[in-house]
C-alpha positions as CSV (number, residue, x, y, z in Angstrom):
1,M,-2.2,-10.6,14.5
2,K,0.1,-12.1,11.7
3,F,0.0,-10.6,8.4
4,G,-1.5,-13.6,6.8
5,E,-4.5,-13.1,9.2
6,A,-4.6,-9.3,8.2
7,L,-4.4,-10.5,4.3
8,E,-7.8,-12.6,4.9
9,I,-9.1,-9.3,6.4
10,M,-8.2,-7.1,3.1
11,R,-9.6,-10.1,1.0
12,N,-13.1,-9.8,2.6
13,G,-13.4,-5.8,2.5
14,G,-11.8,-4.9,5.5
15,K,-8.6,-2.2,6.3
16,I,-5.7,-3.1,8.2
17,K,-2.7,-1.2,10.1
18,V,0.1,-1.6,12.7
19,P,-0.3,0.2,16.0
20,E,1.8,3.5,15.4
21,W,0.0,4.0,11.7
22,N,-2.7,6.8,11.7
23,G,-3.6,5.2,8.2
24,Y,-4.2,1.8,6.9
25,W,-4.0,-0.6,4.2
26,F,-7.0,-1.8,2.0
27,K,-7.5,-4.0,-1.2
28,N,-8.7,-2.7,-4.4
29,G,-9.2,-5.4,-7.1
30,A,-5.8,-7.2,-7.1
31,D,-3.9,-4.4,-5.4
32,I,-3.0,-3.5,-2.4
33,W,-3.5,0.3,-1.5
34,V,-2.5,2.4,1.3
35,H,-4.2,5.4,2.7
36,T,-2.2,7.7,4.8
37,Y,-3.0,9.6,7.6
38,D,-3.5,12.7,5.5
39,G,-6.1,11.4,3.3
40,K,-3.5,10.3,0.1
41,E,-3.8,7.1,-1.2
42,F,-1.9,4.9,-4.0
43,V,-0.8,1.8,-4.7
44,Q,1.4,-0.1,-2.2
45,T,4.1,-1.1,-4.8
46,D,4.5,2.8,-5.7
47,M,6.2,3.7,-2.6
48,G,8.0,-0.1,-3.0
49,W,7.4,-3.1,-0.7
50,N,8.6,-3.2,2.5
51,N,9.1,-7.0,3.2
52,A,9.9,-6.3,6.5
53,Y,5.8,-5.8,7.3
54,I,5.1,-9.3,6.6
55,W,6.7,-10.3,9.5
56,R,5.1,-8.3,12.2
57,T,2.5,-10.0,14.6
58,D,0.8,-6.7,15.9
59,W,-1.3,-6.4,13.0
60,E,-5.1,-5.2,13.6
61,K,-8.3,-4.4,11.9
62,A,-8.6,-0.7,11.1
63,N,-11.7,1.3,11.5
């Protein structure tokens, strides 16, 4: 799916990822958070926003 669809999933409390990630993104308040494969969590802006991700079309809902 495209990022706009994935963003809507996050707005509704869901988690999203791209296939090669073992972690996921989720929304908490106004912020987008990252949950990494090793259990760490941080606000997406803490690592710098990578605009290349928003152009991907292989977003999927994470469990």
